[in-house]
C-alpha positions as CSV (number, residue, x, y, z in Angstrom):
1,M,14.1,0.6,-15.5
2,W,13.6,-2.7,-13.8
3,L,14.1,-1.3,-10.4
4,L,11.4,1.5,-10.9
5,A,8.7,-1.5,-12.1
6,W,9.1,-2.8,-8.5
7,C,8.8,1.3,-6.5
8,A,6.1,1.3,-8.2
9,A,4.4,-2.2,-7.7
10,I,5.5,-1.9,-3.8
11,Q,3.3,1.9,-4.2
12,A,0.4,-0.1,-6.4
13,A,0.4,-2.5,-3.1
14,A,0.2,0.0,-0.8
15,G,-2.5,2.1,-2.0
16,F,-4.6,-1.1,-2.8
17,T,-3.7,-2.4,0.5
18,S,-5.4,1.4,1.6
19,I,-8.4,1.0,-0.1
20,T,-8.9,-2.8,0.8
21,A,-8.7,-1.6,4.8
22,F,-10.9,0.8,4.1
23,L,-13.4,-1.5,3.1
24,L,-12.9,-4.5,5.8
25,V,-13.0,-2.0,8.2
26,S,-16.5,-0.2,7.1
27,L,-17.7,-4.0,6.6
28,A,-16.9,-5.2,10.0
29,S,-18.5,-2.3,11.7
30,S,-21.0,-2.4,9.8
31,I,-22.0,-6.0,10.5
32,G,-21.0,-5.7,14.5
33,L,-17.8,-7.5,13.9
34,L,-15.5,-4.3,14.6
35,P,-15.8,-2.7,18.2
36,E,-16.1,1.7,16.7
37,Q,-13.4,2.8,19.0
38,S,-11.8,-0.1,17.3
39,E,-11.7,1.7,13.7
40,A,-9.0,4.4,14.1
41,A,-6.7,1.3,15.5
42,A,-6.8,-1.0,12.0
43,S,-7.0,2.3,10.2
44,G,-3.1,3.4,12.0
45,L,-2.2,0.2,11.9
46,V,-2.0,-0.1,7.7
47,Y,-0.8,2.9,7.3
48,L,2.5,1.9,10.2
49,L,2.4,-1.3,7.8
50,T,2.4,0.7,4.1
51,V,4.1,4.4,4.8
52,I,7.5,3.0,5.4
53,P,7.4,1.1,1.6
54,I,5.4,4.6,0.7
55,I,8.5,6.3,1.7
56,G,11.1,4.2,0.7
57,T,9.7,3.8,-3.2
58,G,8.9,7.4,-3.2
59,L,12.9,8.3,-3.2
60,L,13.8,6.0,-5.0
61,I,11.7,7.6,-8.2
62,T,12.9,11.1,-6.7
63,L,16.3,10.1,-7.3
64,S,16.0,8.0,-10.2
65,S,13.9,11.3,-11.7
66,W,16.7,13.2,-10.9
67,R,19.4,11.5,-12.7
68,I,16.6,11.4,-15.7
69,A,16.5,15.4,-15.3
70,F,19.7,15.9,-14.9
71,R,20.5,13.5,-18.4
72,E,17.8,14.7,-20.7
73,K,18.1,18.2,-19.1
74,S,14.6,18.9,-20.8
75,L,11.4,20.8,-19.4
76,A,9.8,17.8,-19.4
77,S,11.5,15.8,-17.4
78,M,12.3,18.6,-15.2
79,G,9.1,18.7,-14.4
80,V,8.0,15.7,-13.0
81,A,11.8,15.5,-11.5
82,A,10.1,18.7,-9.6
83,Y,6.6,17.6,-8.2
84,N,8.3,14.0,-7.4
85,S,10.5,16.1,-5.7
86,L,7.2,17.7,-3.9
87,A,5.5,15.0,-3.2
88,M,8.4,13.0,-1.9
89,A,8.6,16.5,0.4
90,Y,4.8,16.8,1.2
91,N,5.3,12.5,1.8
92,V,7.6,12.3,4.7
93,A,6.5,15.4,5.7
94,S,3.4,14.1,7.0
95,A,4.8,10.9,8.0
96,V,6.3,13.2,10.2
97,K,3.7,14.6,11.8
98,D,1.6,11.8,11.2
99,I,4.0,8.6,13.2
100,P,4.1,9.5,16.6
101,G,0.5,10.3,16.5
102,V,-0.1,7.0,14.9
103,W,1.9,5.3,17.3
104,D,0.2,6.2,20.1
105,G,-3.4,5.6,18.9
106,L,-2.4,1.9,18.4
107,Q,-0.5,2.1,22.0
108,K,-3.3,3.1,23.3
109,F,-5.7,1.0,22.2
110,Y,-3.8,-1.9,23.4
111,K,-2.9,-1.0,26.7
112,K,-6.4,-0.8,26.9
113,N,-7.7,-3.4,25.2
114,R,-5.4,-6.3,26.4
115,N,-6.8,-7.0,29.3
116,N,-10.7,-7.0,29.6
117,K,-12.2,-10.1,29.0
118,G,-14.8,-10.0,26.4
119,N,-12.3,-6.9,24.3
120,G,-9.6,-8.9,23.3
121,N,-10.8,-9.9,20.2
122,A,-10.7,-6.0,19.2
123,I,-6.8,-7.1,19.2
124,I,-7.1,-9.6,17.2
125,A,-9.7,-8.0,14.6
126,V,-8.1,-4.8,14.0
127,V,-4.4,-7.6,12.8
128,V,-6.9,-9.3,11.3
129,I,-7.8,-7.4,9.6
130,A,-4.6,-5.1,8.5
131,V,-3.1,-8.3,7.4
132,A,-5.9,-9.7,5.2
133,A,-6.1,-5.9,3.9
134,L,-2.1,-6.2,3.3
135,A,-2.9,-9.6,2.1
136,I,-5.1,-8.6,-0.5
137,G,-3.6,-5.4,-1.8
138,C,0.1,-7.7,-2.5
139,L,-2.4,-10.6,-4.2
140,L,-4.5,-7.9,-6.9
141,T,-1.5,-6.2,-8.1
142,R,0.1,-9.5,-8.3
143,W,-3.2,-10.3,-10.6
144,I,-2.7,-6.8,-12.2
145,I,0.9,-7.5,-13.0
146,C,0.4,-11.5,-14.1
147,T,-2.0,-10.4,-16.8
148,N,-0.4,-7.6,-18.2
149,M,3.1,-8.5,-18.3
150,G,4.1,-9.3,-21.8
151,K,1.4,-7.4,-23.7
152,E,3.3,-5.2,-24.3
153,A,8.0,-4.9,-25.1
154,L,10.3,-3.7,-22.3
155,P,12.4,-1.3,-23.4
156,A,16.2,-2.7,-23.1
157,R,17.8,-3.2,-20.2
158,E,20.2,0.2,-19.9
159,A,23.8,-0.9,-19.4
160,A,25.0,0.3,-16.4
């Protein structure tokens, strides 16, 4: 149960990070702080920072739902396990397809901007936006958890 709570928190932080990154990239682009060609790099960096935790926690959630479905043998638990399995397969397939392209795009962006005078700032802006989005996503998740902690009793821990 506690492991699943941590998985949910990590997935929430990844989701909030993605939304925050979209807002920060849009804001920075609209006020001219982020060059247009840097938008994809910032989005790609955030994707790479969040996809592995999403897949890792998704795998743990899927395995837990299989365990519950095997133990309970109910239609509802088997439906949840089936949905989690399909979502996990989709996420892994998408990551396998998308990560190489995102990685190549980031490498090209870095190589293009590392030696150009004045454009080195684009690399810094991309990294700052990605780190800020990650920090805001994690802090927002922590705030939500802390403000709601203890409002409802948690179920008793299962014996291992």
